[in-house]
N, C-alpha and C positions, 0 to 999 in steps of 0.2 A: 381488531387491532390495526392502528395506523402508526406508521413510522415517518419521521421527518428528517430531512437533511437541508442543507442551505437552499437548494433549488428544487427539491423533489418531495412528493408525498408518496409513500408506499402504502397502499390500502388494499383490502379484499376486492376481488373482481365482482362486478355487477352485470346482470343480464343486459342492462342498458349500454354496456361497453361493447356489445357485439359488433356493431357497425364500425366503430373506431378500430377495434381489434382486426377485423377483416381488412380494413384499409392498409394496415401494415403487414399483417401475416400472410396476405396473398402474394407478397413479393417473393419470387423464387430465390432472391439473394439472402433471405432471412432464415427460413426454416431448414431447408435441406442441408446446409453446411453445419447446422447445429443438431441435426439428426431427426427432424420431424418434417412431414410434408407441408407444402404451402397450403393455406386454407383455400377452399374451393367456393365458399359462399358465406353470406352473413349467417345463415342457419348453421353451417359447419362451425363457425366461430362461436356461436351461441352454445352449441353442444360441447365445445372444448371448455367454455367457461363453466358449464354445469358439471363437468366431469374432472378433467385434468386440473383446471384452475380452481376447483373447489377444495383441493387438499389444504390442510393447515399449513401456514407459513408460506403461502403462495400469494404474491402481491402484484397488483397492477402498478407499474411505474408511471407516475403522473407528474407533470410539470406543475409547480405551484401557481403559475400564471393562469391556468384554466382548469386544473384538476382532471384533465382528460388523459386517458391511458395512452402511453406511447411505447410501452414495452412491458416486460415481465421479469421478475426476479423472485427466486424461491430458495428455501432451505428444505431439502429432503432429508428427514431424520431416520436413521436406522434402516429398517426394512423398506421404507418409502424410496430409498435410493436403489439403483441397480448395481451398486458397487459392493454389495454384501457388507454393509457397515454394522457396527454394534449400536446399541440404543443411545450411547453417549457421543456418537459421531454424526456429522451431517455432510451433505453435498450441496454446494452452491450452484445454481443454474441461473441463466440470464439471457435476455436478448432485448434489443431496442430497434425501433423503426429506422430505416435507412436515412431519412432526412435528419435524424438526430445524431448520426455517427460523428465521431471526432470532437465531441464537446465535453468528454469526460463524465458523462451522466451515469453510465453503467458502473465505472469504478466508484463513483460517489454512492450509488445505490448499494453496491456490494460491501463497501466499508461499513455502512449502516447494518447490513445483514450480518456481517462479521461481529459487530458489537452486540447485536441481538443474540447471536449464537453463543458467544462466550459469556456475556454479562447476564442476560436474562434467562436463556435456556440452559446455561451451565454445560454446554457441550465441551468435550475435551479436545476435539480435533475436527477440522474441516477439510473436505476434499473438493476437487474441481477437475473437470476433464474437458478436453477439446479434441476434435477430430483433425487428423492430418490435413494441413492446408488452411485451417481456420486461424490465421495469424492474428486477427482482431481479438479473438477470444484468448489466445495465448498471452497477448500483451495486457489484457485486462487482469489476468491472473498474476502476472509479474508485478503490475502496479499495486496490486492489493496484498502482496507479500507471499503468495503461494510459491512453493519451490517444487521442481520436478521430482517425481517419485518413481514412476515406472510407465511402461508402454504396453498396451494390449494390441497385438498385431493380428490382422486377418480375422476379425470378429464379425459375425453375422449380425447386422443391425436390423431388428425386426420391423421397426417403424418405416424404414426406407427399403427394406428387402435388398440390402446390398452388403458388400464386404468392406470393412473399414479398419483403419488403425487409429486407436484412441490413446492420447497421452494424458496421464493422470498426475496431478500435482496436489500437494498437501500444505496445510497451514496449521502449525502447532504453536500455540501461544506460550510465552514465558509467564510464570505465575510470580507476581511481584508482591512481596509482603511489605505493606506500608506501615503497619502497626502490629508487631508480632504479639504484644500483650493482649490486644483486642482481637487477635486472629483475623485482622483485616487484610485482605489481599485483593489484587486486581490483575486482570490479564494484561499482557503487553505483546504486541506484534511489531515486526519491522516491515515497512512498506515504502513505496515511492511517495514523494510529496505530491499533493494535488495542486493544481494551478491556483486554486483559491486559498491555499495555505502559504504561498510564497511570501506574502507580506509579513508572516509570522517569523521569518528568518531574522528580522531585526531584533525581535524579542530574544531569540536564541543567541544572536551575536552578543547582546548585552550580557546574557547569562554566561557566556563563554569567557568573559573578562575575569582574569585571576585577581582576586582581592586578598593580599596577605593578611594574616591574622592581626587584628588590632587596627587595621586600616578602614577608613570609611569608604563605602562604595561610591563610584562616580555618578554624576547625574545621568539620567536616562538618555538625554540627547547627545551623549558622547558618541553614539553610533552614527550620528550625522556628520562626524568629522571625516574629511576626505580619505584619511588613511584607513578608516574602517568601512566607509561606504563601498569600497572596492569589493568587499565580501558579499554584498547583497544587491547593489544597483544592477538592474537589468538581468537578474538571475534567470537562467534558462535560455539565454540568447547567445551565450559564448561557448567556445570550445572548452571542454572539460567541465561543464556545469552539470553536476549530478547531485541529487539529494535524496537521502533516505530519512524517514522519521520513525520514531518509536511512538506507537499509537496505543493508548489505553483509554477505554471507554469511548472510542471514536474520535479522540482528540490527540493531536500531536503533543507529546510531553517531552520530546527530545529530538534532536536532529544532528545528522552529520552531512556535510556538504563539501564539495570540491569545486575549485575553479583554477584556471590558468590565468593568473593576473599578478600584478605587482603588489602582492600582500606580504605579510611578515615571513611566511614560509616559502616564498618564491625561490626556485632554483634555476629553472630555464623554461622556455616556451613550449616544451613538450611534456612537462611534468605537472600534473594537478597537485594542488596543495589543499590540505584539510582544514576544516573548522568543525568543531563538535561541541555541543552542550546539552544538558538535561535540566529540566525543572528540578528544584532542590530536593523535593521529596522522593524523586526517582533516582537519585545518585547513590553510588555505592552498592548497587544491586546487580551488577553485571550487564546492565543494558548498554552502557557506553562501549564495552568490549565487543558486544554482539553487533552494535552499529558499525564499529570499525571493521570487524571481520567481513561483514556483508559488503561494505563499501570497497574494501580491498579486492574482494572477489568480483564485484561489478566492474571495477577499473581494469582488472586483468582480462575479464571477458571482452572489454571494449578495445583491447590491444595495447593498453599502456604498459610500459616497462618498469615504471617506478612512480612513487608518490612521496610527497614531502609534507612537512608541517613545522611550525615554530611552537616552542613551549617554554614557559618561564622556568628558570632554574629552580626557583623556590617552590614550584608546583609539583611536589614529590609524588602525589597520587597519580597525576596525569603522566608524569615521566615514567613511573613504574609500569603503567598500562602500555605505553608506547614501546618500552623496552621489551615487555612480554609478548607484544604483537610482532616483534622483529624489526622495529625501527632502529636505525643506528645514527649516532650523532656525526654529522659531516662538517659542521662548523659551529662557531658560537660567537655571540656578542656579549656585551657586558652583563646582561640580565637574562639572556635566553639562548637556548640551543636550537639549531636547525637540524632536523632529523629526516632521514631518508629510508624508505622501504622499497626494496627491489622485488617486483612482482613476478 
């Protein structure tokens, strides 16, 4: 089985990978923090490939540019995990060579493993853990939508023969029914946007435009008008730039994002304002509400005291959702309300 992402190939390990594996796995900055000893020789790496990496759903993470292994990502299902899981649950594990750190490659690999887990393997729940002090692993889990579940303190870790504290996070998908008559459903998770998805915000910006019943939709290039470009230009470079996406099948099908800029919902220079939209077939299924809740929690965790948005008065569905989430109208214009949520 081979899996593919924009930049990566995930494939089974081969004995010919041993030398490349040793090149990365001998680094003491890689294994010990993840709970396994640094490799001591090419022969040691070859033995690991023949044993540990021979398990099903264990993949060499390879760049598409040369197909050479630069890391590892795996799904440990049921009893294969050390977390005492049922047969319909899995644990995600991963690492990548130090020269590849900071490029978003492991989140990209994990998002594909999440798709594989829920879509192909039909798992109901995924778990992931990191040891105290492994902040890089914690951030990967946050980016992929895992949320903190519990902590195991003072455990003896046999591979390293030491005492550790392990933090465990969980990912439980929403089940979205696209066609109830055909009993067609798909999973959906909420995660951070990837850098290679930022350009898709223009698509979601267009989908966010409210079109009254009986009106024709505007031209697609309306998002290039100056008053709309403030929502997307240079996203990720300004204060208050945060984005979560709804992921189904490894693809972003909805997004909620915030900025502090002179947009329609702007209140002041300390208050992020919202934009949100979903692809049409995913609307009315509770995903928008979940996106908003997650973003409100993220903003609160970042220290913001309030958040704002603008909504068309005629958009009753969105207005009801915002009211139910605790937004209050603080001002109004001819056709829209400005609403505020105190965090």
